N, C-alpha and C positions, 0 to 999 in steps of 0.2 A: 504494499499501500504507499502511495506518495505520501509526504510527511502534510500536504495542503488536505488530502485525503482523511488522513489521520487527525488533522486538526477537527475537520469537521465533524467526523466521527467521534470525539473524545468534547465535543463542544469547548474547544478550547481558543481563546483571542488572549493573545499576549501584550498586557502591558507595556506602554511604551512613553505614556506622560511622565515627566521627572516632578511634576506638583504633585501628582496623588500619589507617588512612588515616596516620596518624602515623608509625606504625612503619613504613610501605611508604616511606612518604617520606624519612624519620631515614635509613634502609639505605640508599636510594640516593644521599640527599648524603652520608652518609660513604664511600662505594665511590667517587660520584666525588672526592670529596677526597685519596682515597689513593691514586689510581691516575693523579690528573691526566686527568679524563676531559675530552676534547674536543668529544664530541657524543652527546645523550643521545636516544636512540628511545625515545617511548613508541605503543605498537601500541593501538588502540582506545580512544582518549580519553574518548570518549564525550561527556558532558557537562561533563567536567572533574573530576571526583571525586579523583581525583589528579595531574591535570594543573597544577589553578590550586596547592595546598598546596606542589607542586612546584618551580613556578615561585616562589613567595615562598621557599621554601630558597634556591633557585638566585640567588635578588636578597641572600640575606645574604651570600655567596661574596665573593672581592674579583673585582673585572671581569676580572683575568686570568687567574684562575683557575676562572671560569664556563662549565661547556659549553652549548654551541647545542643549544637543544632540538626535537627532529624528531618530529613527528607522523605516523603511518600511521592513516589512516581511509578506510572504504568506502560509509559512507554520507552520500550526497549533503548531506541539509538539515545535517549535523552538520559535513561539508567545508567548506561556504558560513559555518555560524555563525563556525568557526576563523578563515574567512578576514578575518572583520570584526571578528577579536580585535584589542584595542588595540596589545599586544604580536607584533611581526612577527613570526612562528611557521613555521617548512619546513614542509610539509604535504607528504607522497608520498599521493597517490588510488589507488582500488583495493582489490582482494583481496590482501592481504600475505600471505598462504600461497602467492598462485600469483605471487609478487614474486620477481625474479632480484637473487642477491646484489648485483650492481652495483649496484643501486636504492638500496641501504640499507647497504652497508658502508660506514664512514669511519673514518678513524686515530682512535684513542681511542675507541671506542665502547661505550658501558653503553647497556644495554635495560632496560626494564621495563614491567609490563601488565596488567592483567585479564583476562588471557585468555578469548574466551568458548568456553564448554564446547562448541560444535560444531566450531569449528576449531581449540581448543588444543592437542591434540597435534600436529597437523600445523605449527602453525608454529612450536611448540617444537623441531619437527625440524629443520626449515628453519634456524633460528637453530644450533641446534649442531651442525650438516653443516660450520659455520664455522669449529671453535675452530682457533685458533691463539694458541700462547702467546706471540707478539710483538704489539707494538702495532698492526700492523694489523690485527686478529683481533678479537675482542668481548671487553672486558676483564670484564665480568660482565652475569649477567643478574636481575632480581628478577621475577619470574612466580608468576602465580597459576592454580592447577589446580583441577576438582574431584577431591575430595581420594583418590579411589580412582585416578585417574591419577596425581597426588601420589605415591601409595605406588608406584606401578612406578617411578618415577623412584629411589626411595630405598631399595627393598629390597636387599641386596647379594646376591651370588651364595652359594647355600649354602642359599637361605631359598624356603619354596614359592612368595612373591607376585613372587619374581624371574623377568624376562622379557629377551628378546632386548633392547629396548629400553632397560631401565633398565640393561642390564652394558654394553650400547656406549655409553651416557651416560657412566657412572662410570667407563669407561676415558680418558675425555679430559678428564671436568669433576669438578672437586668439589663436592659438593653439600650444603647444609645446607638442615633447617625453620627459616623465620623465622617462622611465627605460623601457627595454623588457625582458620578465619575461619566460623563458624557461617551458617544459611542467614539468619536476621534480620537480618544486616548488609548484605542487598545491596536492591534494588527492582527487580522484584517477586522478593520469595525464592526461591530455586530448591528442589530437593526432598530435597538434598543437602550434605553440607559442602564446604567448599574448603579449600586449603591455601596459601599462599605460599612459593617453595622461592628458595632464591638459588644461584645455579651461576657458579662460576668454572675458568675452563681450568687443566687442568693442564700443569706444565713437561714433563715427560713423560709418556704414556700409560702404563697400568699394565701392558700386554699387549703391542703394538707401534705402530709407527709407521705402519701400511698399515691404515688404518680400512676400506676397503673389504673386505677380504680377510678382516679378522677377524668386520666384518659378517656378510658369507655364513657363516661358520662357526657364528655366532648363530642365524642365520635356520634353515640347515637343522638344528640340533641341537634349536631350539624349534618346527622346523615339526608334530612331533606330542609336545608334549611329555609325554604319559603312556607313548612309546614308550622301551624303553632305547637308550642312546647307541648300542650297537652295529650298532642298526638303523639310525638316522636320519644317521648318523655317514658311511654309505654316499652320502649325497646331497650330499657335500662333497668324496669322494675318488673318485679314476678308480682305483683296482681294491683290494679287499678285503683283497691284501696290505699296503698303504700303511695302511689303516684300522686292521688290527690291529697297526702297528708306532706308531702315533698313540696308542693304546690302552695301548700296552706302555713308551713313553716318558712317559705322564703316570700312570702305576701305576695302572692301572682297569682292572675286569675289563670294565668293558662292559654291567654291569645297572644300571648308575646312570642316572636319568634328568637332562635337562639342569639341572632347577634346583638337583639336590645338588652340581654341579661348582662348587670354589671359584676363587680368582683363579689360582691353582698350577698347576691343572688345565687353564683355558683357555689359559695362558699356554705350556704343554707341548705342549697338543693343537695351538695354532697353529703354534710353534716347527716341530713335527714336520712336520705337513701344506706347510708352506714348503718347508721342505729338501726334500721328496718331489718337491713339484711343481717346484723350481728343475733338478733331475736329472734330471725326465723329458722 
């Protein structure tokens, strides 16, 4: 397969805008210093648009504070290229979206990436699921997405753009936008804008520590997002009586759609359903 064909297959658009590169690398370096990061993982380094400036930034840090840089790459030619790099680098080979957490999770881990459009959500979901407020988990992530995907992560409950993925993520992570990136910042230019987001693990989830249970509730109520929740709630409750009790506990009449619910609603719905399940 020719390189241009590979790039399209992997959804790759290589970053070339020095202003954007500098902003990302500066933020990553600041987060490394603030968190005492021991390992820094870049997913999809490509030709090194972020990697090389990042190495320069790490070189300016005291040796005792400098994290080890780990590169995750699936392109065989690029892997061979990085293996010949003068500075020894740890390389994770293969499709990162299919990697087991034990392969990449290390104590004091930071992550950054210009994520490929074709696998950005899958890779981000894999990383976000490794939430832990302790030093054994991911300390921070600086990730670039297609702007439409970034807005799904950023949109809070109660807005039309919110969805199950965004609310599930915001329950576990604090998210902020670092910079918007136009198509001309890439080679070849994509047809859409991009956006860089910063993720930090929350010490305490907004709703519950039972992330799997909360995810099931979110998926159930957003499964048919134009339906009223008194109908979609049936998918996650064993009985109509328990569904009604959850609505009553949350001060909802059931005519609302999932996108209209606020954090207090999600919290009371989940707590009511959890108590019902524990008694059944």
